N, C-alpha and C positions, 0 to 999 in steps of 0.2 A: 685082654680087657682090663685086668688088674694093673698092668703096666701103664696103659693109657690113663687110668684113674690117678695113679701116682704122679704122672707127668702133669696132669691138670692141677693137682694139689700144689706141686712145686711151682708151677707157673703163677698160681694165685698168690702164693707166699712171696714170690719175687716181685710181683706187681704191687703188692701191699707194702713193700719195703723198698721204695725207689731210691733212697739215699745211699750212694756208694760208700764203701769203707776201704778204699785203697790205703795201704799202710804208708805212713809218713816215713818210717825207716825202711827204705827199699832202695837197693842199689840201682842207680840210674836217675834218682831224683836230684834236682838241682835248683837252687835258689839264687837269683841275682839280687843282691842287697846293696842299696845305696846308703853310704855312711856320710852324713853331713859334717860340716866343720864343727868342732867342739872346742879344743884348746889351741887349734891352729887353723889358718884360713883354708887349707886344702881339703878336698873331699875326694871320695873314690867309690868305686863299685867293686864288691867282692863276689866271686862266684863260689858258692858253697855246695858241696855234693856229697852224697852217700857213697862210700867206697865198699870194698869187700868186708866180709865179716871176720871176726877173731874171737877167741875165747879168753876171758879174764876171770880167774877164780871160779871156774866152771860155769860162767855165765856168757852167753853169746851176745856180742855187741857188733855193730857196724862202725867202721872207722869213718871219721869226717875228714874231708879234704877241702882245699881252698885253692882258688886261682885269683891272682890280682889283675889279670888281663885276659881279654877274650882271645889273645894270640897264644896263650899257654895251651899246650896240647893235653897235658895230664894234670889231674889234681895232685896236690902235695899234702900229705897227711899232716894235720895240725895238732896232733897229740890229744884229740878229743874223740869220745866214743858215744854212740847213741844206741838205744834199744827200745823196743815197743812190746808191751805184754798183751795178753788176751783181754784185759780189762780196759783197754784204750788209754793206758798211761804210757807216756813217752819219757824215757830217762836219759839224762846227760851225765857223762863222766869226763872230767877234765884231768888228764894225766893220771896220777896216783891218788887223786882225791876221791872222796866218797861220791857215789852217784846221787842225783836228786831228781825229783819229778819236774820235768820241763813243761809237759802238757798233761791234762787229764780231760779227755774228750767224753768221759762219762758224766761230767758235771751237768746238773740241771739248773734251771732258773732259781736264783737265790743262793746257790752254793758259792763258796769262796775257795781261793787257792792262794797260798802265800809262798814267797821266795825269801828265805832267811827271815830277818826281822824288819827289813826296810820297805817291803812292798807286798801289798795284798790286792787281789782283784776279786770282784764279785760278778757272777753271771747275771745279766739283767734281761737279755732277750736271746731266743734261739729260733733260727729259721733255717732255710736251705738255699743254696745257690747252684746254678748249673755251670759246669766247667766248659771249656771250648770243645771237648769231645762229647758233650751231652750228658756226662755223668752228673748226678746231683750229690752235693756234699752238705753235711751239717755245718752251719755257721753259728758261732756264739759271739754275742756282744758282751764285753766285760768292761765294767767301770772300775777305774782305779781308786783306791782308798789312799788319800794323802799323796797323790802323784801330780805331776804338772799337767797331765791331760785327763779329760773326763772319761774317755772310752777308747777301746780298741777292739779288734776282731780276731777271732781264731777260726780257721777253716779246717775241718777234719781231713787228714791226709796231706795237708799243706803246712799248717801252722799259723803263726801270727802274720798279719799284714805288715809287721815291722821287721820281718826276717825270721828265719827258722829259730834262732836262739837269741835274738836281739831284744825281745820284749822284757826280759828280766833285768836288763840294765837301762836300755834307752827309754822305755816307757816310764820306768819307776824313778830314774835318777836325773835324766837330762831333759831340757825343754826343747830339744831338736832331735827327735828320735830317728832311728834308721827307718828305711822304707823298703818293702819288698817290691821290686820292680817287676819281676817275672818269675814264674815257677814252671819248670820243665820236668817231664818224666820221659826218659829215654829220648831226649832231644825234641820231644813234642811239647809245644807251648800249651799249657793247660789253663793258665791264669796270669793276668786278667785277659779279657776278650780282645781289647785293642790298646795295648800299652803305647804311650807316646815314645818311650825308649826303654830298652832292656839293659842299657849300659851307659852310665854317665861318668865322666871324669872332669877334673878341673881344667883340662884342656879339651874343649869340645872338638871331636874329630871331624865334624862336618863344617862348622863355621866358628872361627875365632875372630870376633869383631869388637874392638875396644869402644866403638860408638854405641853399643847397646848398653843401656842403663835401666835397671829395674829396681823400683823402690816403692814403699819401704818393705823390709823383710826382717822380722815378721810384719804382717799387715793387719789392718782392721777392716774398715769399710771400703777401702779403695786401693788399687794398685796402679801405679803410673810407670810407663816405660817410654824411653826415648829411642828413636831409630833415625838418627840424623842423616844417614845415607839412604833412607827409604828402601831398605833391602826387603822387608817383609810385607806380605799382603794380608795375612790373617793371623788371628791368635786363637788358641784353644786352651781351656783349663780343665784338667782331669783330676778326679780324686784318686786315692790310693788303690781303688778297686778298678781303675781304668774307665770309669764312667765320665762322660763329657758333661760338665756342669755349667760351663760358660763358653761362648765363642763370639767372634765378631771380626770386623774388618779393621785393618790398620790404614787410617785415612790421612794421617799427618805424621810429622816427625815426633809428635808427643801424643800418646794415647792414654786415656784414663779408663780404667775398668772398675765399675762399681761392684763390690763384692759383699754387700751387706747381708745377702741371703745365704752366704756360705757359712757353714758351721766351723768351729775351731778344729784345726788339724793340719795335715800336710797335703799339698796340692802340687801338680805339675803345670807350669805355664809353658806352652809350646808355641813358638813363633815360626810361621811357615812362609816360604817364598813361593812365587808362582811356578817355579820349576821343581818344587818338591823338597828343596833343602829346608832344614829346620834347626832351630836352637831351642833347647829345653833347659829350664831352671826350676829347681825345687823351691817352693815358697811355703811359709807357715802362717796360718791364720790364728791370731790370738784368741 
């Protein structure tokens, strides 16, 4: 009877705390991160993964690995280490440098976090989202202080929507930040729900067509694209969380998309043919 009572109590506690707490630093976690053009016109996608653990100065870290292609079979150690403590802080250590706090998921609304002296973020909202496997995760909206963009998001167990370690540079210093395309745990896609693509390169592996022109980028209230060969039938625009925000038909060789209702940030424009081939381009809303 006492055992049944304890099981009931445990069940009540679990149901009252539905938000999962999977560790961000866990072997098998992988982030596919898109890096836009900065000082040169090319762009690429990097696959970043948590590797095996190691001990440095009596502290247990996990190694970070990277792939530059989906055809690479194994991660290559990139001389960086990561660890996570019981207070929901995640630390990053690059080579022989001192570690620093990369994330603090214990922050509450109104709390701030700073990276060196050039970037500070303040938590403005907290809610939760459901991953593809049904788990709920804490999500934090952070507004930048003196940064190019107004806000970004962190998801507990996943990290920034800009990529696992990209927010400290890309959000704070560049006007075209990196974008988290997909997050996997043990090869299971957990986020987002329906990504337009999990791997983008400057040579699109599905369609390379010089007759496709998309402008302007960055954009304000309108996007225009030309399709002189009339290849595509539909267009879709997704935000960085994989949510479809605009869609329509391609009815001529020049299509105008009114984007006034979209907020500032990064979006994916995906053009789709009637047989399922697609072309995706990253766009930035001013």
